[in-house]
TIFIFI-345405 format. One line per 8 residues: number of its first residue (from 1); for each residue x, y, z of N, C-alpha, C, O. Coordinates in steps of 0.05 Angstrom, whole numbers, plus 5000, padded with zeros to 4 digits. Layout:
BEGIN
NUM> X/Y/Z/X/Y/Z/X/Y/Z/X/Y/Z; ... $
This chain:
BEGIN
1> 5303/5076/5486/5313/5074/5452/5299/5086/5446/5307/5109/5442; 5265/5081/5441/5241/5074/5434/5232/5103/5432/5217/5108/5414; 5240/5122/5446/5239/5147/5451/5261/5160/5436/5256/5182/5425; 5275/5154/5436/5301/5165/5418/5297/5154/5379/5311/5162/5360; 5275/5136/5381/5272/5126/5352/5244/5140/5344/5237/5138/5320; 5228/5151/5359/5203/5163/5353/5216/5191/5344/5208/5204/5325; 5237/5197/5359/5241/5229/5353/5250/5222/5329/5232/5228/5313; 5271/5211/5316/5289/5207/5290/5266/5209/5274/5261/5226/5257 $
9> 5254/5191/5281/5230/5176/5254/5220/5210/5251/5223/5217/5228; 5209/5232/5270/5190/5252/5267/5205/5269/5250/5198/5278/5228; 5234/5272/5264/5257/5294/5237/5259/5281/5211/5277/5289/5196; 5243/5260/5202/5247/5251/5182/5225/5254/5170/5225/5244/5148; 5200/5270/5178/5170/5273/5182/5150/5246/5178/5129/5241/5165; 5166/5231/5193/5146/5210/5198/5132/5211/5233/5146/5210/5253; 5103/5213/5232/5100/5225/5251/5081/5203/5265/5072/5205/5288; 5074/5174/5240/5063/5153/5268/5084/5134/5256/5093/5135/5233 $
17> 5089/5115/5278/5114/5109/5280/5104/5091/5307/5096/5101/5327; 5107/5063/5303/5102/5046/5321/5110/5013/5321/5114/5001/5300; 5111/5001/5348/5119/4976/5344/5116/4946/5352/5123/4937/5374; 5106/4929/5331/5106/4905/5331/5120/4876/5335/5142/4869/5326; 5099/4861/5351/5114/4846/5368/5128/4822/5336/5122/4824/5312; 5149/4800/5352/5167/4792/5329/5151/4755/5316/5155/4734/5303; 5137/4767/5330/5109/4739/5326/5124/4711/5340/5136/4706/5361; 5117/4697/5319/5096/4695/5304/5070/4693/5303/5057/4690/5324 $
25> 5060/4696/5282/5031/4718/5281/5006/4696/5278/4989/4701/5261; 5004/4678/5289/4984/4645/5288/4958/4661/5281/4944/4651/5264; 4949/4686/5293/4921/4695/5289/4914/4706/5257/4894/4707/5243; 4944/4712/5253/4944/4720/5219/4946/4692/5199/4935/4697/5178; 4956/4669/5200/4961/4646/5195/4939/4641/5190/4937/4634/5166; 4910/4640/5207/4885/4633/5199/4873/4645/5176/4863/4630/5160; 4874/4672/5172/4863/4683/5161/4879/4681/5127/4868/4685/5105; 4907/4674/5134/4912/4671/5100/4903/4647/5081/4896/4646/5057 $
33> 4905/4619/5111/4891/4598/5104/4867/4600/5095/4860/4581/5080; 4848/4621/5100/4825/4623/5095/4819/4636/5062/4801/4632/5047; 4849/4655/5059/4846/4661/5029/4852/4642/5009/4841/4639/4987; 4873/4627/5021/4879/4611/5002/4854/4586/4995/4849/4574/4975; 4845/4585/5016/4819/4560/5012/4797/4577/4995/4779/4564/4986; 4796/4601/4990/4775/4609/4979/4791/4619/4941/4779/4629/4922; 4814/4613/4943/4835/4622/4920/4834/4649/4910/4830/4658/4888; 4843/4665/4941/4837/4698/4936/4873/4700/4936/4883/4721/4929 $
41> 4884/4685/4942/4919/4697/4942/4932/4704/4909/4936/4688/4890; 4936/4726/4910/4939/4729/4887/4978/4736/4880/4993/4743/4898; 4984/4733/4853/5008/4731/4847/5032/4757/4856/5054/4756/4845; 5026/4778/4874/5041/4789/4890/5042/4797/4906/5048/4819/4915; 5033/4761/4922/5034/4767/4953/5063/4737/4953/5067/4718/4937; 5074/4743/4973/5094/4718/4979/5071/4692/4980/5047/4693/4983; 5089/4665/4975/5076/4637/4971/5084/4627/4993/5064/4613/4998; 5098/4624/5010/5105/4616/5041/5090/4627/5060/5096/4650/5066 $
49> 5069/4616/5072/5058/4623/5088/5077/4635/5109/5077/4658/5118; 5094/4610/5117/5111/4618/5151/5126/4644/5143/5133/4662/5159; 5130/4643/5119/5155/4670/5117/5130/4700/5125/5136/4721/5136; 5109/4694/5118/5082/4714/5129/5077/4721/5153/5070/4744/5155; 5079/4705/5177/5067/4705/5198/5098/4701/5214/5097/4699/5239; 5121/4701/5204/5150/4688/5225/5171/4714/5216/5186/4708/5197; 5175/4741/5226/5196/4756/5226/5224/4735/5219/5240/4736/5201; 5220/4715/5243/5248/4711/5245/5264/4684/5223/5286/4673/5224 $
57> 5243/4682/5205/5242/4672/5178/5259/4685/5157/5270/4673/5139; 5260/4710/5162/5277/4734/5139/5294/4743/5160/5317/4736/5154; 5294/4755/5180/5320/4753/5198/5321/4738/5226/5305/4745/5243; 5339/4718/5230/5347/4705/5245/5335/4716/5277/5318/4709/5293; 5356/4738/5276/5349/4745/5311/5321/4762/5313/5319/4774/5335; 5304/4766/5299/5286/4778/5295/5275/4784/5324/5267/4765/5337; 5273/4814/5336/5261/4814/5359/5238/4834/5365/5224/4837/5385; 5238/4847/5340/5220/4870/5336/5204/4883/5307/5219/4885/5288 $
65> 5184/4889/5305/5186/4900/5273/5180/4926/5283/5163/4927/5301; 5191/4955/5273/5187/4980/5275/5170/4986/5247/5176/4982/5224; 5150/4995/5257/5122/4993/5233/5118/5028/5224/5109/5043/5241; 5125/5036/5201/5117/5071/5197/5094/5070/5180/5088/5050/5166; 5080/5095/5183/5065/5101/5161/5076/5129/5144/5095/5144/5149; 5059/5130/5124/5065/5153/5116/5049/5158/5088/5050/5147/5066; 5035/5177/5099/5005/5194/5096/5016/5208/5065/5034/5224/5061; 4998/5196/5046/5000/5211/5013/4984/5230/5005/4995/5246/4989 $
73> 4957/5233/5011/4935/5243/5006/4934/5276/5007/4931/5290/5027; 4938/5283/4982/4945/5308/4969/4913/5328/4961/4912/5352/4961; 4895/5313/4956/4865/5327/4957/4861/5303/4929/4877/5288/4918; 4829/5309/4927/4817/5297/4899/4822/5316/4879/4819/5340/4882; 4829/5303/4857/4838/5316/4830/4818/5309/4815/4817/5285/4814; 4803/5318/4803/4767/5314/4789/4786/5307/4758/4778/5288/4744; 4807/5323/4750/4805/5312/4717/4838/5295/4721/4858/5298/4706; 4836/5280/4740/4853/5260/4751/4841/5226/4725/4818/5219/4718 $
81> 4875/5210/4717/4860/5190/4705/4882/5171/4720/4888/5151/4708; 4894/5174/4742/4912/5160/4751/4911/5150/4781/4920/5171/4791; 4907/5134/4802/4898/5130/4828/4923/5152/4845/4947/5155/4838; 4906/5167/4871/4932/5187/4880/4954/5169/4889/4976/5181/4887; 4955/5154/4894/4976/5139/4906/5002/5144/4886/5022/5148/4900; 5007/5144/4859/5008/5149/4828/5020/5184/4834/5040/5191/4823; 5010/5198/4846/5010/5225/4835/5034/5240/4841/5039/5263/4833; 5048/5228/4855/5080/5240/4869/5102/5227/4862/5097/5208/4846 $
89> 5130/5230/4869/5146/5208/4852/5142/5177/4868/5127/5173/4887; 5159/5158/4855/5155/5133/4861/5161/5131/4892/5185/5132/4899; 5138/5128/4914/5142/5123/4941/5157/5102/4951/5165/5101/4974; 5162/5082/4930/5176/5062/4947/5208/5075/4946/5223/5070/4965; 5216/5089/4924/5244/5091/4931/5247/5125/4947/5270/5134/4949; 5227/5138/4956/5217/5158/4978/5222/5142/5009/5240/5148/5025; 5204/5123/5014/5200/5107/5036/5230/5089/5047/5239/5092/5070; 5244/5069/5023/5262/5061/5027/5287/5079/5033/5306/5069/5046 $
97> 5288/5100/5026/5309/5128/5033/5301/5120/5067/5312/5108/5086; 5278/5133/5064/5271/5144/5101/5281/5120/5120/5296/5123/5140; 5267/5089/5109/5273/5071/5123/5304/5061/5127/5309/5047/5147; 5319/5066/5113/5352/5060/5110/5361/5084/5131/5381/5081/5144; 5345/5106/5135/5355/5120/5151/5364/5118/5176/5386/5123/5186; 5333/5105/5189/5336/5092/5211/5349/5079/5215/5367/5083/5230; 5345/5056/5202/5363/5034/5214/5389/5039/5216/5400/5028/5235; 5410/5061/5196/5429/5071/5205/5429/5084/5223/5440/5075/5243 $
105> 5419/5105/5225/5413/5114/5260/5415/5098/5279/5434/5104/5295; 5397/5072/5286/5394/5052/5303/5421/5043/5297/5434/5049/5317; 5438/5029/5277/5468/5015/5287/5482/5040/5295/5506/5037/5291; 5477/5061/5302/5497/5082/5316/5492/5087/5349/5504/5095/5369; 5469/5078/5340/5458/5077/5371/5464/5044/5393/5479/5038/5412; 5446/5030/5377/5447/4995/5386/5479/4978/5387/5490/4975/5365; 5488/4973/5401/5514/4950/5393/5501/4926/5375/5480/4915/5381; 5512/4921/5357/5506/4893/5348/5473/4900/5329/5453/4887/5329 $
113> 5479/4920/5318/5443/4922/5307/5439/4911/5279/5454/4919/5261; 5426/4899/5276/5409/4886/5252/5389/4890/5235/5370/4878/5244; 5383/4901/5214/5356/4906/5200/5361/4894/5183/5382/4885/5173; 5331/4891/5178/5320/4889/5150/5300/4906/5142/5281/4904/5158; 5293/4924/5119/5273/4939/5107/5258/4940/5084/5267/4943/5061; 5237/4938/5091/5214/4938/5065/5188/4953/5065/5171/4956/5083; 5188/4963/5036/5166/4977/5030/5150/4963/5010/5162/4957/4990; 5122/4955/5013/5114/4931/4997/5126/4900/4981/5110/4885/4970 $
121> 5151/4895/4981/5165/4879/4973/5170/4863/4994/5177/4839/4990; 5168/4870/5013/5174/4851/5044/5150/4826/5040/5128/4826/5028; 5163/4807/5054/5143/4778/5057/5128/4783/5080/5112/4766/5086; 5131/4804/5094/5109/4802/5121/5090/4826/5104/5094/4840/5084; 5063/4821/5124/5029/4824/5111/5040/4860/5122/5041/4864/5146; 5045/4877/5109/5043/4905/5122/5018/4916/5140/5015/4922/5164; 5006/4914/5123/4969/4916/5142/4971/4912/5167/4973/4928/5185; 4972/4878/5167/4966/4867/5195/4993/4885/5210/4989/4901/5229 $
129> 5021/4881/5199/5039/4899/5222/5036/4924/5243/5042/4927/5267; 5019/4948/5217/5013/4969/5225/4982/4972/5235/4969/4993/5239; 4973/4943/5238/4942/4946/5255/4954/4935/5281/4947/4943/5303; 4977/4909/5276/4989/4912/5311/5006/4932/5324/5011/4930/5348; 5015/4948/5311/5038/4962/5328/5016/4992/5325/5025/5015/5326; 4983/4985/5323/4974/5011/5337/4965/5036/5321/4951/5054/5332; 4972/5036/5296/4979/5060/5280/4947/5058/5265/4947/5078/5251; 4929/5049/5263/4904/5040/5254/4886/5013/5251/4889/4990/5260 $
137> 4870/5024/5240/4848/5000/5246/4830/4984/5213/4826/4998/5192; 4822/4960/5215/4811/4948/5197/4798/4976/5184/4798/4998/5193; 4787/4968/5161/4765/4979/5135/4762/4952/5130/4777/4933/5127; 4728/4955/5129/4716/4933/5114/4733/4919/5083/4737/4896/5074; 4740/4946/5074/4758/4932/5056/4788/4932/5045/4802/4938/5025; 4791/4917/5077/4819/4915/5086/4839/4935/5085/4863/4931/5089; 4827/4962/5079/4856/4983/5083/4860/4984/5117/4843/4978/5134; 4880/4992/5119/4884/5007/5149/4880/5033/5151/4893/5048/5136 $
145> 4865/5041/5165/4848/5073/5166/4862/5073/5191/4861/5057/5209; 4882/5105/5190/4894/5123/5213/4872/5143/5212/4862/5155/5193; 4866/5141/5243/4842/5170/5252/4850/5201/5234/4833/5216/5224; 4878/5205/5234/4889/5230/5228/4884/5231/5181/4875/5248/5167; 4895/5203/5174/4901/5211/5148/4884/5196/5133/4881/5202/5109; 4868/5171/5145/4846/5158/5138/4863/5134/5128/4880/5124/5143; 4859/5126/5102/4870/5106/5097/4893/5105/5069/4909/5087/5064; 4891/5124/5057/4910/5137/5041/4944/5143/5055/4957/5163/5060 $
153> 4948/5112/5058/4974/5123/5074/4996/5094/5065/4987/5072/5071; 5018/5095/5053/5032/5076/5051/5040/5066/5082/5033/5077/5103; 5056/5041/5077/5073/5026/5106/5099/5016/5095/5105/5005/5073; 5115/5024/5119/5139/5006/5101/5151/4997/5133/5140/5003/5154; 5167/4986/5131/5174/4963/5160/5201/4958/5165/5216/4954/5146; 5210/4959/5188/5231/4953/5191/5234/4920/5209/5221/4921/5230; 5245/4896/5207/5248/4877/5218/5285/4875/5236/5307/4874/5226; 5279/4875/5257/5307/4879/5264/5304/4864/5297/5285/4855/5309 $
161> 5340/4868/5305/5345/4851/5332/5342/4863/5359/5343/4849/5379; 5338/4888/5360/5336/4896/5383/5303/4898/5398/5285/4906/5384; 5298/4890/5424/5270/4883/5427/5253/4906/5439/5241/4903/5460; 5252/4927/5425/5234/4945/5426/5207/4939/5446/5201/4915/5451; 5197/4953/5454/5172/4948/5469/5145/4948/5453/5135/4968/5445; 5136/4929/5451/5110/4933/5426/5088/4944/5429/5082/4939/5452; 5075/4953/5421/5058/4978/5421/5027/4967/5418/5027/4954/5397; 5003/4967/5430/4981/4958/5435/4956/4962/5400/4949/4983/5391 $
169> 4950/4937/5390/4936/4952/5369/4901/4960/5387/4890/4959/5409; 4896/4967/5358/4867/4992/5365/4847/4969/5361/4846/4957/5339; 4835/4965/5377/4816/4944/5384/4790/4957/5372/4773/4956/5390; 4782/4966/5354/4757/4971/5335/4758/4966/5308/4780/4960/5299; 4733/4967/5288/4745/4969/5261/4733/5000/5246/4732/5021/5258; 4726/4997/5220/4708/5025/5205/4684/5013/5221/4683/4992/5234; 4659/5036/5216/4640/5041/5224/4621/5021/5208/4597/5019/5212; 4638/5008/5190/4620/4984/5173/4595/4993/5155/4576/4978/5154 $
177> 4595/5020/5139/4576/5024/5134/4572/5011/5109/4552/5019/5097; 4585/4995/5100/4586/4982/5071/4577/5008/5046/4559/5005/5029; 4586/5022/5047/4588/5041/5023/4618/5027/5002/4615/5022/4978; 4641/5024/5015/4653/5018/4989/4647/4984/4985/4663/4974/4969; 4634/4971/4992/4625/4944/4978/4606/4946/4963/4604/4931/4943; 4584/4970/4972/4564/4974/4944/4579/4991/4922/4570/4988/4899; 4600/5009/4926/4607/5026/4902/4632/5003/4885/4640/5004/4862; 4640/4983/4909/4669/4968/4891/4657/4959/4860/4637/4945/4857 $
185> 4674/4973/4837/4671/4960/4812/4670/4931/4799/4658/4923/4780; 4688/4917/4818/4680/4888/4808/4669/4871/4836/4683/4852/4842; 4644/4878/4854/4646/4870/4879/4659/4857/4884/4655/4835/4874; 4682/4861/4903/4701/4843/4900/4708/4847/4930/4728/4839/4942; 4687/4861/4942/4691/4870/4971/4673/4855/4991/4652/4867/4996; 4675/4829/5005/4656/4822/5020/4651/4840/5053/4666/4857/5063; 4633/4833/5059/4626/4833/5084/4643/4828/5116/4641/4838/5139; 4659/4809/5105/4668/4790/5126/4707/4801/5137/4722/4789/5154 $
193> 4714/4829/5116/4737/4839/5114/4756/4824/5105/4779/4820/5113; 4739/4812/5077/4764/4800/5059/4751/4813/5029/4730/4824/5025; 4771/4808/5012/4766/4823/4986/4777/4802/4966/4800/4795/4972; 4768/4792/4947/4781/4779/4923/4788/4797/4905/4773/4813/4894; 4820/4793/4900/4837/4811/4887/4829/4807/4862/4824/4828/4851; 4827/4786/4848/4819/4782/4821/4799/4800/4808/4799/4806/4784; 4779/4810/4828/4757/4831/4824/4765/4851/4831/4749/4869/4823; 4782/4859/4842/4793/4889/4848/4806/4899/4818/4826/4893/4804 $
201> 4783/4921/4814/4798/4942/4788/4823/4955/4790/4828/4966/4769; 4841/4957/4806/4870/4957/4807/4877/4936/4807/4898/4933/4795; 4869/4916/4816/4891/4896/4815/4886/4885/4776/4898/4864/4773; 4877/4891/4760/4859/4883/4740/4876/4911/4722/4877/4907/4697; 4884/4929/4728/4896/4956/4715/4919/4942/4722/4934/4948/4703; 4929/4930/4733/4952/4930/4731/4967/4899/4730/4990/4893/4732; 4938/4881/4725/4948/4850/4703/4962/4851/4674/4959/4866/4655; 4979/4831/4679/4995/4834/4649/4972/4822/4632/4952/4812/4641 $
209> 4980/4827/4597/4963/4803/4580/4928/4814/4572/4912/4832/4578; 4930/4795/4556/4892/4801/4550/4873/4798/4577/4878/4781/4594; 4855/4812/4578/4829/4814/4600/4812/4802/4591/4809/4801/4567; 4797/4791/4606/4772/4776/4590/4753/4801/4591/4758/4825/4595; 4726/4787/4584/4704/4806/4579/4699/4823/4604/4700/4847/4605; 4694/4806/4625/4684/4811/4656/4708/4834/4671/4704/4854/4685; 4728/4824/4663/4748/4850/4671/4754/4873/4654/4760/4895/4664; 4754/4869/4631/4742/4897/4617/4719/4915/4629/4720/4938/4636 $
217> 4688/4893/4632/4669/4909/4647/4678/4927/4673/4667/4948/4676; 4698/4917/4692/4708/4922/4711/4721/4950/4704/4710/4971/4712; 4741/4950/4690/4755/4969/4688/4739/4991/4677/4744/5013/4687; 4721/4990/4656/4708/5010/4647/4685/5031/4667/4676/5054/4665; 4685/5010/4686/4672/5024/4711/4683/5053/4710/4664/5067/4707; 4704/5068/4711/4712/5080/4729/4733/5090/4697/4735/5077/4677; 4746/5115/4704/4766/5133/4686/4798/5128/4690/4817/5136/4677; 4797/5114/4712/4824/5112/4723/4843/5094/4701/4835/5073/4692 $
225> 4860/5101/4697/4877/5069/4669/4896/5067/4686/4917/5065/4674; 4902/5066/4716/4923/5058/4736/4907/5054/4763/4896/5074/4773; 4905/5039/4770/4899/5035/4799/4863/5038/4792/4852/5036/4771; 4847/5046/4829/4831/5045/4831/4823/5054/4856/4827/5038/4875; 4810/5080/4863/4808/5095/4888/4781/5099/4906/4777/5116/4923; 4757/5074/4896/4735/5081/4891/4724/5069/4920/4707/5079/4934; 4735/5049/4924/4731/5048/4959/4747/5056/4987/4751/5048/5010; 4755/5078/4971/4773/5096/4989/4757/5126/4994/4754/5140/5014 $
233> 4747/5129/4966/4738/5151/4957/4709/5150/4983/4707/5164/5003; 4698/5138/4977/4668/5135/4994/4668/5132/5017/4648/5139/5030; 4691/5121/5027/4692/5113/5059/4692/5142/5078/4706/5163/5080; 4666/5131/5090/4662/5163/5104/4690/5169/5131/4694/5190/5144; 4703/5149/5131/4730/5158/5156/4749/5172/5135/4768/5180/5148; 4754/5181/5099/4769/5190/5089/4755/5216/5085/4764/5229/5065; 4738/5226/5097/4721/5250/5094/4732/5277/5096/4730/5295/5080; 4746/5277/5124/4758/5299/5144/4791/5299/5151/4805/5313/5166 $
241> 4794/5283/5136/4829/5280/5133/4851/5301/5131/4847/5324/5122; 4867/5295/5138/4888/5313/5130/4904/5309/5107/4900/5288/5094; 4925/5330/5098/4931/5325/5063/4967/5317/5086/4972/5324/5109; 4979/5303/5070/5004/5290/5072/5018/5323/5085/5017/5347/5079; 5033/5304/5111/5059/5321/5120/5081/5318/5104/5096/5338/5105; 5090/5297/5087/5106/5290/5071/5120/5301/5053/5113/5289/5032; 5141/5322/5045/5146/5343/5035/5151/5328/5009/5145/5339/4988; 5161/5302/5009/5160/5288/4976/5145/5282/4968/5147/5274/4945 $
249> 5119/5283/4982/5096/5270/4971/5075/5297/4961/5051/5294/4955; 5091/5323/4960/5078/5338/4949/5090/5362/4923/5081/5380/4909; 5111/5351/4927/5124/5362/4892/5125/5345/4872/5125/5321/4878; 5125/5349/4851/5135/5334/4821/5107/5319/4821/5108/5295/4820; 5086/5331/4822/5059/5313/4821/5044/5314/4798/5032/5333/4789; 5046/5287/4786/5024/5289/4766/4997/5280/4767/4993/5263/4785; 4974/5288/4750/4952/5280/4764/4940/5264/4735/4921/5249/4740; 4948/5265/4711/4939/5255/4686/4964/5249/4666/4982/5263/4658 $
257> 4955/5211/4659/4973/5208/4634/4968/5217/4609/4947/5229/4617; 4968/5222/4590/4960/5235/4556/4952/5209/4542/4970/5193/4548; 4937/5198/4528/4938/5182/4513/4952/5188/4489/4969/5172/4483; 4948/5207/4474/4963/5218/4452/5006/5218/4454/5022/5212/4436; 5011/5226/4478/5033/5230/4489/5044/5197/4482/5058/5191/4463; 5032/5178/4503/5043/5160/4500/5040/5137/4475/5053/5116/4475; 5027/5143/4460/5019/5125/4428/5054/5138/4418/5073/5123/4411; 5055/5163/4419/5077/5173/4404/5100/5163/4410/5113/5154/4391 $
265> 5113/5161/4440/5132/5154/4443/5145/5125/4449/5128/5107/4446; 5166/5117/4455/5181/5100/4446/5179/5080/4482/5171/5088/4503; 5188/5057/4476/5182/5041/4511/5206/5053/4522/5203/5055/4546; 5231/5061/4512/5254/5070/4531/5241/5112/4526/5245/5123/4548; 5235/5123/4515/5226/5149/4525/5201/5144/4546/5193/5161/4562; 5189/5120/4544/5167/5118/4566/5183/5120/4587/5178/5136/4605; 5207/5103/4589/5216/5093/4617/5233/5123/4627/5233/5132/4650; 5247/5137/4602/5266/5161/4613/5248/5188/4631/5255/5207/4646 $
273> 5225/5180/4620/5202/5210/4626/5192/5189/4660/5195/5196/4684; 5183/5171/4653/5164/5167/4679/5183/5137/4693/5164/5123/4701; 5202/5126/4699/5218/5112/4713/5218/5118/4742/5222/5100/4758; 5211/5151/4751/5210/5157/4776/5184/5158/4785/5179/5170/4806; 5160/5144/4769/5134/5140/4776/5127/5115/4792/5143/5097/4794; 5102/5113/4804/5104/5077/4814/5085/5068/4797/5081/5044/4802; 5066/5078/4774/5051/5072/4755/5066/5064/4732/5055/5060/4710; 5097/5060/4735/5107/5063/4712/5125/5034/4706/5138/5025/4687 $
281> 5120/5026/4729/5128/4991/4730/5121/4963/4712/5133/4942/4707; 5100/4973/4706/5082/4957/4681/5087/4953/4664/5086/4930/4653; 5101/4989/4647/5107/4996/4622/5074/5009/4608/5050/5009/4615; 5090/5017/4589/5064/5031/4569/5041/5016/4559/5017/5021/4558; 5057/4995/4551/5041/4975/4541/5011/4972/4560/4988/4974/4550; 5013/4970/4574/4991/4966/4601/4973/4990/4598/4949/4988/4594; 4986/5010/4599/4972/5039/4603/4953/5043/4571/4931/5053/4569; 4963/5036/4558/4951/5039/4532/4927/5023/4526/4905/5031/4518 $
289> 4938/4986/4536/4916/4982/4543/4889/4985/4559/4868/4974/4555; 4896/4997/4574/4877/4998/4594/4854/5024/4574/4830/5021/4571; 4879/5058/4560/4857/5071/4559/4842/5057/4534/4818/5063/4530; 4853/5037/4517/4835/5026/4490/4816/5009/4495/4800/5001/4478; 4816/5000/4528/4788/4991/4540/4767/5008/4545/4745/5009/4534; 4783/5031/4573/4764/5049/4577/4749/5071/4559/4728/5084/4565; 4765/5070/4537/4753/5092/4510/4735/5077/4494/4717/5089/4482; 4736/5047/4491/4715/5041/4479/4695/5016/4495/4699/4992/4499 $
297> 4677/5033/4501/4650/5031/4518/4644/5003/4504/4652/4990/4523; 4637/4984/4487/4624/4971/4467/4634/4948/4472/4627/4929/4457 $
């Protein structure tokens, strides 16, 4: 069945697919508890640790987790003012559709198959799952690095009630050159494979409300008005990577947002034009705020 699963996933353009056990992941609990002690837990994360380490808290009869990588790199665009992961159409919708296709395929092959599929919004820690499923290894910047596609990958997973054989984690890390630590605009990355999200430029660019002067200074260190690619761009593991093999991430690309256009259109028109883009979820107000901060160097 695992062979059939991988063959079907490959037919959808999913080149890297692995299986993580259904836990509980007690080693992950220690990491999450340390993050809480350091006050590193962000409001984008699941509140309950038990839900983050135990798939059965989400699907009662969970026996394994199917994990898929979705590479999105299309090249370096010098004039871009948005993060690389937002160039294409909203990855949440593209990946969710593919995961559902896998789930429905397995329902047709396995009696009483039950599953729950997630991309970004799930309770589990997707990078940890990708590591457990043997799809990549950790970088100091906490990204998962794949040998072929580097760290420019999205991760989706399917908690399910079939006991697929687990894959083995890759027992290595990045080369630990620390270039990401030195280049990080907010000095958010530590050399113990942890990151303070509140100093992360990407997090700050998506944060609601008024920013502090320190946050504004961090934002001004690059021209991207949404997200941040710096720690990935300087990573040696990303130098010789392949571009995405997924067709949906190659079409309808946008590399920049125009300030004058944003200023001229209403919120309703912004949603109409950009609702299918990952950078649109915070609305045009946040983007305009970031534009104004970056363009005002004082």
